[in-house]
C-alpha positions, 0 to 999 in steps of 0.5 A: 750318226749311225745306226747299230743293231745287233742279235743273240738268240735262236732265230734267224739273225739277218731278217731281225738286223735288216728289220732294225737297220730300216728302222734306224734308216733315218740315223744314216743312209750312206752304206750299211752292212751286216756280219753273221756267225752261228750257222756253221760256216764261220764269220760272213760279212755283206756290205753295199754303199747307198740306202738300205735296200742295196745291201738287201740286194747284196744278200739276196744274191749271195744268201747268208744265214746265222744266230748272232751278228751285228749290223750298220747304216752308216751316216759317213764322217771320216772316209768316203760313202764307198763299199769299202768304207761300210761297216762293219770292219775287221782286223788283220785275223778277219776274226773280230768284226765291229760296227761304230757310231761316233767319232774316233778323235785320234785315230790318225795317231792311233793308226800310225802306231798300229801299222808301225806294230805291223797292222794292215789297213784297208779302208779310211775310216776311223772305225777300222782302228778300233777293230785293230786295237781289240786284236791288239789286246786280244793277244794271249797275256803273259801268263799264256792265258787267252784275253776275253773279248770284253777285256780286250775291248775294255783296253781298246776303248780307254785308247780312244779319244771322241765318242762312241757306241759299239758293237763287237762280235769274234769267231774265237767266242760264239754267241756274244756280242760287246757293246760299249758306250761313250756319247752316243746312245746304245740300248739292250733289248732283253727277250725271250732267250734272245737279246738286242743291242741298237742305237735307238729303240725303234730297231727293237721295238716289234720284238722286246719292250723290255729295254735299258739304255747304257750309260756312258762308260758302260759295257755290256756282254750280251749272250743267250745267257743273258747280259753282263753290264760293267764299267770301263773298269770291269766293276758291275753296274745296274740300269733300271730296265723299262718297259716302253709303251711308245707307239712304234711311229713315234718311237722313231722319233725318239719320243717326240712328238715331230723330228723338228722338235727331236732335232731342235734338242739334238742341237746341243750334241750338234754343235758338239760334234761340229767342234770336236777334233777341231779346237785345242782348248790349251792353245786355241789352235784350230784344226781343219780338215786336209784341203787344196787351199793352203794356209798361204791362199789364205793369208792372201785372200782379199775376200770371202764370197759366201753362197747359199740358199735359205737358211743356209743363206742366214748362216752365211749372212751371220758368218759374214759378221764372224769373219770379218770381226775376227779374221778382218776380211771383207765378206760378200754374201749372196744368194746361189739362185741370183748370184750367177746371172748377174755375171759376177765379178771374182777377183784372182784372190777371193775365195769362194764359201758354199753352204748347204746341208745337203751338198745337192742343192741345184742353185749352190752347185750351179753358183759354185761351178760358176765361181770356179769357171772365173778362178775361184777356189771353193771351200765348202760347209756341208752336213753329208760326206761325199755329196756334190758340193764337197766333191767339186770343192778344194775343200770341206769343213763338214758339219756333224748334225746328223741326218735332219729329217724334218723339212724346216732346217734346225741343227743344221743351222746351229751346226753351220753357225759353229762350223763358220765360227771355227773357219773364222777362228781359223783364218784369224790363226792364220793370218795372225789376227788373233793372239794366243790368249785371246784364241784361247779364251774364244775357244773356251767360250765356244766349248761352253756353248753346247752347256748354255743350248741345253739351258734353253731348252729347259725353258720350253714351256715358255715358248708354248706359253707365247705359242697359245697366245699368238697362234691366231695372228696373221703377222709377225715381224722380227728385228736384230741389228748387226749379227743378230739381224740374220737370226731375225731373218732365220727367225721369220722364215721358221715362222712362215716355214711351218705355221703359214704365218706371214713374217718378215725379218727386218734390220732394226734400224731401217723401222723408220723407213717404212716398217713403222707403218705397220705397227699395232696392238695386232702385230707381235714384234719379236726383237733380238736384243741381246748384249755382250756387256764385255764388248763395247760395241754390242753394248751400242747395238743393244741401246740402239735396239732398245730404242727401237724396242720402245718405239714398237711400244710407243705405237701400240705393238706387241713386243717380245724381246729375247734378252741375255739373263740378267737383264732386268731393265728390258722388263719395262719396255717389252711385254714378253721377255726370253732369256738366253745365257750370256755369250760373246757377241759372236757366238750369241746366233747360236743361242738366240736361234733355239727360242725362235725355233721352239716358238715357230714350233708350237705355233705350228703344232697349235694351228694343227700343220704338218711340222715336219712335212710343210705344204709345197716345199721338200728337204733338199732342192735339187732342181731350180 
């Protein structure tokens, strides 16, 4: 996830773009850059690695001026977070400049083809491909007529596979910005003889309140004379202009009251983006980033060690079930903060998988180094390109959740679960465990998860109603069996983190070994009782969980059941039921956690807690 800002008008462009980027820095802060024209001095670009302040310093040392331009703040996906990989990116001529938010899935094949045609590339990014494609299609047509910038962009975007929002300028066509969208957000701002392009409303809210959003397949040509809007085929389209009344502070959250809620609602996109480019629905084949661990080493692995902290550890616990079930490889899961202090035994053919949203968690880094010192190659699942853990790993499966601002992790967790499922399928693939038709069916189910998440989010009000009823209780108990137990742990953690209510996750089968003593009419018990009717083992676990649920009811406990759509029988034994769509057992955790996140969120809000910045916690634990 990156941030884009563009401006055409009579004012000095640099302060406008820098201010806009500052309001979008939550979208990415690996690097930033700006391209400016209109001062009679041609095109000028400034770029800097790291946060926006580094770009501001570069501009202070070497000022630039203009009346139109584009800017970008980057969340790195393809290519390291270096100055050379910072946007904007140019073509071979240096006349065409592009900023981009998204992922070009077929960039390697396009790069190869363009290279064969004589194009020279200077970065590792997928975005540079776009600039060269536009250059290619900008060349004169057969009749000698010059191709307009918008027509060249129109031809270029049709070659792209993936998702994108982009803004393009060319010195050959002054005072013009061409913007296009397919997936990531893009908004056009309408001012007085000035016009704006941005990834999100906060970037331009201080300049205009009149905006419209581009839809997928829209292209906008922005000039001082106005905005011309078409689809990718050149047919005119219309979009309704909206007058924004948001408070600027709220607008930074996309209209959501809290970043946490915004990030909960971003989970369908996070899962989709983590999947993009990694799976083939036609064959079921898994594609992972190039890494130093060979397929032969994955085939020879006798064990997978998973090491993580907090929410990432819960993801690892669910990953254990996925890997053992799908790939039939033994898995051991440890807290990073504990593992290295017990002088762990690492066998020769052990691969260590470290999981971290930030990639900078001190305990996880230390555990990773311990594993490497004991001869184990390490694989990372991480959300931040170029972070310490990724630099020290032999390979990384990046999650594409985008920056997560709320301290309580939500979308990063579901993206981690998605990455773990993909990894489990990859292991099954390279070890010859899963047949082709079975793999194709599994990948098809994975692609359906984002849509099912969107369905769950439409039931937000049911979670709020439960929150209203149970906001004043002092304790919660969360129960689950098998792969659902880690989700019980994560549900309890979310509630603890942001509402300050004591909550405990527990294996449902262990209730008779102590927790039954806690049950009374004042204790809400959240029971994860979903089922995969196509899996006999899952059905058996479900039946056992129903028995646990009835035990709670027999002792006057309050039961909140999380169940699969169509399960009407569970209503007989539960006080409240939250439904999720049916899914295979190994994918169900991605769906199950969302109602629990929403329940925790609404309880915290009703208790007046600081949801985004809960007391005594930080987003990334970089010290022990």
